[in-house]
LOKOL-408868 format. One record per residue: residue in one letter; x, y, z of N, C-alpha, C, CB in turn. Coordinates in steps of 0.02 Angstrom, whole numbers, padded with zeros to 5 digits, always signed. Glycine has a CB too. Layout:
BEGIN
AXYZXYZXYZXYZ...
END
This chain:
BEGIN
M+00047-00060+00005-00007-00008+00000+00032+00058+00001-00063-00013+00061I+00029+00118-00049+00060+00172-00038+00019+00237-00005+00088+00186-00100A+00050+00278+00015+00006+00350+00046-00030+00378+00007+00044+00409+00068A-00084+00406+00036-00137+00441-00014-00094+00495-00045-00209+00478+00026D-00055+00541-00008-00027+00592-00057+00025+00570-00110+00004+00645-00019Q+00059+00517-00097+00103+00482-00142+00053+00462-00205+00140+00414-00103L-00004+00429-00187-00044+00409-00245-00063+00466-00289-00106+00375-00223K-00085+00524-00256-00106+00587-00288-00048+00616-00338-00124+00642-00230K+00022+00601-00312+00072+00636-00334+00096+00588-00397+00125+00651-00274I+00070+00535-00412+00109+00487-00453+00054+00472-00511+00135+00415-00407A-00006+00484-00487-00065+00455-00527-00127+00520-00529-00095+00376-00483A-00128+00553-00583-00166+00605-00589-00242+00583-00594-00141+00643-00647W-00250+00534-00614-00323+00514-00622-00350+00490-00541-00330+00444-00686S-00305+00489-00494-00341+00477-00430-00356+00528-00399-00310+00441-00387R-00356+00594-00427-00375+00661-00397-00460+00666-00412-00327+00729-00436D-00488+00614-00451-00553+00620-00478-00594+00561-00430-00552+00607-00568L-00555+00527-00382-00581+00472-00361-00616+00495-00282-00521+00412-00363T-00672+00463-00265-00690+00467-00204-00639+00439-00144-00749+00436-00205D-00653+00452-00077-00611+00428-00024-00597+00365-00040-00639+00431+00041R-00660+00314-00031-00672+00245-00034-00631+00211-00088-00743+00233-00045E-00633+00265-00153-00599+00234-00210-00521+00237-00209-00623+00266-00271I-00504+00298-00170-00425+00304-00155-00413+00246-00125-00401+00364-00107E-00449+00224-00061-00421+00177-00023-00404+00118-00052-00456+00166+00023V-00456+00101-00097-00447+00044-00141-00383+00039-00191-00507+00043-00182A-00373+00091-00228-00319+00096-00264-00254+00108-00221-00330+00147-00312R-00256+00127-00156-00196+00131-00120-00176+00062-00104-00200+00174-00059A-00220+00032-00076-00201-00048-00052-00189-00098-00107-00264-00082-00008G-00209-00078-00168-00201-00118-00227-00126-00103-00265-00265-00099-00276I-00087-00049-00243-00029-00026-00286+00042-00041-00245-00038+00058-00305V+00086-00062-00272+00150-00063-00247+00198-00025-00285+00172-00126-00242E+00256-00003-00271+00307+00018-00301+00358-00021-00314+00325+00062-00275K+00406-00023-00367+00458-00075-00367+00506-00025-00432+00423-00171-00390S+00568-00043-00403+00619-00005-00446+00662-00059-00494+00674+00039-00393F+00687-00024-00556+00704-00062-00605+00783-00029-00628+00641-00062-00662R+00831-00068-00644+00893-00044-00659+00894-00032-00729+00946-00087-00637A+00931+00008-00762+00944+00025-00827+00950-00043-00871+01010+00069-00830N+00900-00044-00927+00902-00097-00975+00877-00163-00933+00979-00105-01009E+00838-00164-00884+00802-00216-00854+00734-00222-00875+00803-00210-00789F+00719-00276-00883+00653-00305-00906+00597-00294-00848+00662-00388-00923I+00550-00258-00868+00492-00249-00824+00455-00311-00827+00448-00189-00842S+00432-00326-00895+00392-00382-00910+00420-00397-00996+00301-00360-00898M+00415-00460-01009+00434-00492-01075+00373-00517-01120+00480-00553-01061R+00376-00490-01183+00325-00522-01226+00310-00587-01210+00343-00523-01291G+00249-00606-01209+00212-00671-01183+00202-00687-01108+00248-00729-01209D+00226-00637-01075+00218-00640-00998+00146-00627-00981+00264-00586-00959V+00121-00664-00912+00057-00652-00901+00073-00587-00843+00011-00726-00876F+00066-00530-00851+00092-00473-00812+00023-00433-00785+00145-00423-00862D-00002-00465-00722-00076-00440-00714-00076-00380-00685-00121-00483-00673Y-00036-00320-00701-00038-00262-00674-00051-00201-00720+00020-00258-00641W-00080-00156-00692-00079-00087-00724-00031-00059-00699-00136-00045-00718T+00005-00022-00743+00072+00011-00724+00072+00077-00739+00130-00018-00756G+00107+00124-00694+00113+00181-00702+00202+00198-00693+00061+00212-00655V+00228+00240-00727+00293+00263-00721+00301+00324-00665+00315+00286-00791V+00341+00295-00609+00342+00348-00562+00391+00391-00577+00349+00327-00496S+00462+00364-00597+00519+00408-00626+00553+00370-00661+00565+00440-00581G+00601+00400-00709+00638+00359-00759+00610+00374-00822+00637+00284-00747L+00618+00320-00867+00600+00322-00935+00584+00240-00951+00664+00358-00982V+00528+00217-00980+00521+00152-01000+00512+00145-01081+00463+00123-00962K+00524+00101-01113+00516+00086-01180+00462+00023-01183+00589+00068-01212I+00418+00042-01221+00386-00026-01245+00395-00047-01321+00308-00023-01232G+00424-00093-01330+00437-00130-01394+00436-00191-01413+00482-00122-01410T+00465-00228-01462+00471-00288-01485+00514-00313-01525+00430-00301-01505I+00533-00376-01528+00587-00401-01581+00557-00440-01633+00642-00446-01550S+00563-00423-01698+00535-00478-01748+00575-00534-01751+00528-00456-01819R+00532-00575-01793+00576-00647-01786+00646-00649-01829+00528-00716-01816G+00655-00599-01875+00718-00588-01896+00766-00553-01866+00716-00566-01945G+00742-00528-01784+00791-00490-01743+00791-00419-01750+00856-00511-01756K+00737-00390-01793+00756-00332-01794+00700-00292-01740+00759-00308-01869E+00745-00251-01690+00712-00212-01615+00670-00161-01661+00782-00164-01546V+00603-00175-01642+00543-00115-01651+00523-00074-01586+00470-00151-01677S+00537-00017-01596+00521+00036-01539+00445+00046-01549+00566+00112-01545I+00393+00044-01507+00326+00062-01502+00311+00137-01474+00295+00010-01459T+00341+00134-01410+00335+00219-01383+00370+00210-01315+00242+00256-01371G+00388+00278-01305+00422+00285-01233+00379+00319-01191+00489+00324-01231L+00384+00298-01125+00334+00326-01067+00380+00369-01025+00295+00262-01018T+00362+00422-00990+00398+00451-00946+00355+00455-00878+00420+00517-00975A+00382+00494-00828+00337+00494-00765+00267+00529-00781+00373+00535-00703G+00218+00478-00743+00158+00512-00745+00123+00468-00798+00165+00592-00764A+00150+00431-00844+00112+00377-00883+00078+00317-00853+00154+00350-00928W+00023+00299-00878+00004+00245-00849-00018+00207-00921-00052+00256-00788F-00001+00133-00914-00018+00095-00979-00025+00023-00955+00041+00102-01041G-00050-00010-00996-00063-00085-00997-00137-00104-00992-00025-00119-00938E-00173-00055-00987-00243-00067-00967-00277-00123-01016-00285+00003-00970G-00259-00126-01082-00290-00171-01124-00278-00241-01105-00270-00159-01190S-00212-00255-01075-00197-00320-01079-00239-00348-01014-00114-00333-01080V-00235-00295-00964-00266-00317-00895-00346-00324-00917-00253-00253-00827L-00379-00279-00954-00445-00297-00964-00464-00358-00998-00472-00251-00993K-00408-00383-01046-00422-00433-01097-00396-00499-01055-00381-00417-01175N-00365-00490-01007-00323-00550-00973-00289-00594-01017-00366-00595-00931E-00237-00551-01051-00212-00595-01103-00129-00579-01084-00242-00573-01189P-00083-00625-01110-00018-00615-01101+00009-00550-01144+00017-00681-01119R+00059-00515-01123+00078-00457-01155+00110-00462-01228+00124-00426-01111R+00096-00423-01261+00117-00426-01343+00179-00393-01350+00064-00389-01396Y+00204-00370-01306+00268-00302-01310+00317-00323-01254+00234-00209-01289D+00381-00299-01261+00412-00305-01197+00411-00232-01172+00486-00338-01201I+00421-00232-01107+00431-00168-01064+00505-00161-01040+00383-00168-00998V+00552-00118-01050+00606-00109-01035+00622-00048-00994+00635-00114-01085A+00657-00041-00939+00674+00020-00904+00739+00042-00951+00691+00008-00817M+00737+00114-00979+00794+00129-01019+00849+00160-00972+00774+00177-01076R+00824+00185-00930+00871+00200-00866+00839+00180-00801+00889+00280-00859D+00876+00199-00748+00850+00175-00685+00777+00209-00671+00903+00192-00626S+00737+00158-00666+00660+00186-00657+00626+00152-00597+00612+00169-00725R+00570+00182-00575+00529+00161-00531+00456+00160-00557+00540+00198-00475V+00428+00111-00540+00361+00100-00566+00319+00082-00519+00356+00055-00615A+00254+00100-00526+00188+00087-00489+00160+00026-00517+00135+00146-00496M+00133-00018-00481+00103-00082-00502+00031-00091-00467+00154-00143-00484M-00016-00074-00505-00082-00094-00490-00114-00167-00486-00114-00063-00532E-00137-00206-00442-00153-00270-00445-00221-00277-00489-00157-00298-00373R-00234-00333-00532-00280-00333-00571-00355-00322-00520-00270-00401-00614S-00355-00351-00477-00421-00344-00428-00437-00277-00407-00413-00383-00361A-00386-00238-00385-00397-00170-00388-00420-00123-00438-00352-00152-00376F-00382-00146-00485-00408-00110-00559-00473-00139-00577-00356-00125-00627F-00504-00194-00577-00569-00213-00594-00619-00182-00545-00573-00288-00595W-00599-00177-00485-00648-00147-00434-00671-00082-00455-00618-00139-00366L-00604-00033-00466-00613+00024-00490-00663+00029-00550-00552+00045-00503F-00639-00014-00601-00688-00019-00659-00746-00021-00652-00683-00063-00694E-00762-00062-00608-00848-00086-00598-00877-00032-00559-00864-00164-00553N-00855+00001-00519-00878+00047-00471-00861+00118-00471-00859+00026-00416S-00812+00136-00505-00791+00211-00509-00810+00249-00567-00718+00218-00505V-00852+00294-00568-00853+00333-00619-00803+00378-00649-00894+00362-00609G-00782+00403-00593-00705+00447-00616-00656+00414-00631-00671+00487-00567F-00646+00348-00615-00595+00303-00646-00624+00281-00733-00588+00228-00588N-00686+00265-00729-00700+00255-00792-00700+00310-00846-00757+00229-00789R-00708+00371-00814-00695+00425-00862-00635+00435-00896-00705+00479-00834F-00586+00417-00830-00512+00424-00866-00499+00372-00897-00452+00435-00824L-00516+00314-00916-00501+00237-00944-00534+00268-01019-00553+00153-00895V-00591+00297-01030-00621+00315-01091-00578+00353-01124-00681+00348-01085S-00558+00411-01087-00510+00466-01117-00457+00428-01139-00485+00523-01066L-00420+00384-01088-00352+00368-01089-00346+00313-01170-00331+00324-01003L-00404+00285-01169-00394+00225-01218-00407+00261-01293-00454+00155-01200N-00452+00313-01293-00469+00348-01350-00409+00389-01381-00526+00392-01333E-00369+00417-01330-00309+00455-01343-00257+00397-01366-00283+00500-01274R-00249+00347-01333-00203+00290-01360-00215+00270-01418-00201+00234-01325L-00282+00260-01443-00301+00228-01507-00279+00283-01567-00387+00210-01507G-00299+00342-01544-00270+00388-01589-00195+00417-01602-00301+00435-01576Q-00163+00400-01541-00094+00399-01549-00063+00350-01592-00067+00394-01491F-00087+00287-01586-00053+00239-01622-00083+00235-01699-00058+00171-01583I-00142+00247-01710-00163+00263-01778-00107+00319-01805-00245+00294-01777A-00099+00373-01780-00050+00432-01803+00020+00397-01813-00044+00497-01743A+00034+00348-01759+00104+00325-01762+00120+00282-01831+00119+00277-01695T+00071+00245-01843+00071+00208-01894+00077+00239-01972+00017+00174-01884E+00036+00297-01966+00049+00333-02023+00102+00380-02024-00004+00363-02040Y+00133+00410-01984+00197+00443-01990+00244+00410-01985+00208+00485-01953G+00248+00337-01976+00297+00287-01967+00311+00261-02043+00271+00227-01914R+00262+00289-02090+00270+00260-02159+00280+00314-02210+00208+00218-02179M+00256+00376-02180+00255+00426-02227+00320+00484-02211+00179+00457-02224L+00331+00489-02141+00375+00533-02137+00454+00510-02136+00355+00568-02082D+00489+00581-02143+00569+00556-02134+00583+00540-02059+00628+00620-02159A+00656+00552-02039+00674+00540-01979+00668+00596-01940+00731+00516-01976T+00659+00656-01967+00653+00721-01927+00577+00714-01901+00669+00796-01976G+00528+00710-01942+00461+00701-01940+00446+00646-01883+00435+00682-02011R+00467+00589-01884+00452+00533-01840+00479+00563-01766+00493+00458-01868L+00535+00586-01763+00559+00605-01695+00530+00661-01671+00628+00614-01690A+00488+00724-01719+00462+00774-01692+00389+00742-01668+00463+00835-01743R+00361+00693-01698+00298+00660-01670+00311+00626-01610+00267+00610-01717C+00365+00589-01597+00385+00553-01543+00385+00609-01480+00458+00516-01560I+00430+00658-01497+00433+00706-01437+00352+00730-01427+00491+00777-01453A+00318+00744-01464+00266+00776-01454+00211+00728-01418+00247+00803-01518S+00221+00665-01431+00177+00618-01388+00195+00604-01313+00176+00551-01421L+00250+00630-01293+00289+00631-01222+00261+00689-01199+00374+00634-01220F+00228+00738-01229+00195+00800-01205+00117+00790-01204+00214+00861-01253N+00094+00745-01221+00014+00746-01227-00016+00758-01166-00016+00680-01252P-00068+00803-01170-00103+00819-01101-00135+00776-01068-00147+00864-01105I-00166+00733-01113-00215+00680-01088-00175+00628-01062-00264+00652-01144L-00120+00609-01090-00082+00543-01055-00033+00579-01005-00034+00489-01117Y-00009+00632-00999+00026+00667-00940-00015+00732-00929+00108+00685-00957R-00049+00726-00877-00085+00777-00854-00046+00835-00815-00134+00747-00814D+00018+00807-00789+00046+00864-00756+00112+00873-00792+00054+00855-00676A+00115+00870-00852+00173+00880-00907+00197+00956-00904+00145+00861-00989T+00255+00975-00907+00279+01045-00906+00304+01031-00980+00339+01071-00842R+00336+01088-00984+00368+01100-01066+00432+01075-01079+00377+01176-01088H+00462+01050-01022+00543+01034-01008+00535+00959-01004+00583+01070-00929L+00581+00929-01036+00592+00848-01024+00650+00835-01014+00573+00803-01075E+00673+00804-00966+00756+00774-00964+00741+00708-00999+00797+00761-00876I+00779+00707-01044+00788+00646-01095+00853+00666-01135+00718+00633-01150T+00905+00604-01140+00958+00628-01172+00940+00603-01255+01030+00596-01135Q+00989+00635-01311+00976+00608-01376+00977+00538-01389+01018+00633-01417E+01019+00503-01353+01018+00415-01359+00943+00394-01346+01072+00371-01293E+00917+00420-01296+00855+00389-01278+00798+00410-01316+00843+00399-01211L+00802+00472-01347+00764+00492-01401+00764+00455-01458+00778+00549-01417G+00828+00446-01481+00836+00393-01544+00812+00331-01529+00908+00380-01567A+00816+00299-01464+00799+00240-01463+00727+00235-01453+00836+00208-01420I+00677+00262-01429+00612+00266-01434+00572+00278-01497+00598+00307-01394S+00618+00315-01540+00593+00328-01601+00618+00296-01656+00596+00386-01612G+00672+00239-01639+00694+00201-01683+00743+00224-01731+00647+00178-01709I+00783+00279-01714+00839+00303-01756+00907+00297-01709+00823+00385-01782S+00962+00312-01745+01019+00315-01704+01026+00377-01668+01075+00304-01742R+01076+00366-01611+01088+00435-01584+01107+00488-01626+01134+00435-01536Q+01166+00470-01680+01189+00528-01725+01122+00553-01756+01246+00504-01785K+01087+00510-01789+01025+00541-01836+00972+00587-01781+00973+00466-01879A+00968+00555-01728+00935+00606-01678+00958+00667-01661+00928+00582-01623N+01029+00669-01660+01049+00736-01646+01047+00795-01706+01117+00728-01620Q+01046+00750-01768+01042+00802-01836+00977+00812-01828+01062+00775-01917C+00929+00781-01818+00853+00796-01827+00840+00838-01768+00802+00728-01829L+00861+00846-01707+00848+00883-01658+00866+00954-01669+00877+00857-01604Q+00940+00965-01701+00963+01033-01721+00906+01054-01773+01043+01034-01754T+00886+01022-01826+00837+01042-01868+00774+01063-01837+00825+00993-01912L+00745+01040-01795+00697+01061-01750+00711+01120-01728+00687+01021-01699E+00772+01128-01688+00785+01185-01648+00802+01252-01691+00845+01166-01601K+00822+01244-01753+00822+01289-01798+00754+01320-01823+00856+01262-01846E+00709+01272-01837+00656+01294-01843+00603+01324-01790+00639+01254-01871G+00630+01338-01735+00594+01359-01669+00544+01309-01643+00556+01424-01679L+00553+01253-01642+00504+01202-01619+00519+01183-01550+00506+01140-01664L+00589+01179-01537+00606+01165-01470+00674+01193-01454+00604+01092-01456R+00701+01185-01397+00764+01217-01381+00807+01155-01347+00753+01286-01328L+00865+01150-01373+00905+01089-01334+00952+01122-01285+00951+01037-01387E+00938+01068-01224+00969+01104-01168+01010+01048-01134+00915+01140-01117Y+01064+01052-01090+01079+01002-01060+01053+00940-01023+01103+01022-01038G+01060+00898-01058+01014+00820-01028+00930+00827-01042+01023+00808-00923G+00920+00870-01086+00849+00872-01110+00823+00920-01159+00810+00880-01057V+00766+00932-01159+00745+00964-01207+00677+01011-01184+00735+00913-01259T+00662+01071-01212+00616+01120-01191+00569+01134-01256+00655+01188-01164V+00508+01108-01248+00472+01126-01316+00433+01194-01324+00420+01071-01329I+00446+01217-01377+00436+01299-01387+00357+01286-01425+00511+01348-01450D+00336+01255-01480+00289+01256-01501+00269+01181-01502+00291+01294-01555L+00218+01153-01455+00199+01089-01461+00162+01068-01524+00164+01075-01408E+00105+01121-01543+00061+01101-01585+00101+01093-01653+00003+01148-01585R+00141+01132-01678+00174+01119-01732+00226+01068-01728+00197+01173-01752L+00244+01046-01676+00280+00994-01663+00242+00929-01685+00299+00996-01594G+00184+00925-01650+00149+00863-01647+00125+00863-01739+00076+00867-01579R+00123+00916-01766+00097+00904-01847+00160+00917-01901+00028+00967-01870Y+00221+00898-01864+00269+00919-01914+00270+00868-01969+00339+00928-01883G+00276+00896-02035+00291+00843-02093+00206+00850-02133+00315+00744-02051E+00172+00869-02101+00106+00875-02149+00119+00924-02195+00039+00895-02113
END
């Protein structure tokens, strides 16, 4: 069980719950730390937890039969994911890897379903989350096929500032160029070139150990 103030800090959705619902959520959540490059869950695992990123950076991806690594998305602090696998009670279809030392919150399936069946506030959040996630992945499929590396990186960065998925996000993100390359599927060197292009166009500002977004709307539409 985690403290109520800690729950509200790491889970923006909990601020819409009643006192009773908060107690159920608290009782069903534990936090766990993972080292850089450590698997949180592997493809095919039965991982019965709805998961939130407390700190660090997590990548969702998979490896093709030919050995090609495919990055699906990156997740920073504040993101909650895996609701689809919990709802369908099926093995994970992707790997979940900590890209740097990270801490995650894990809600057990019984607590998730109690909230799903009893909490209006929780269900409103889930509907908006699933809707936003669907739109995000449809867009990712489109720009993955149509955009160049700069466009893909721009859209990837914009997704890390999504106001639905990250309700407490600021315009600054502590992330390295190597990490950005890894979650967008390009090399660090290529990521560096693309970031410089985006900075010259006034969409973001490169800073030591991170980036600050200047024009999120244009970044999210880059390449159109």
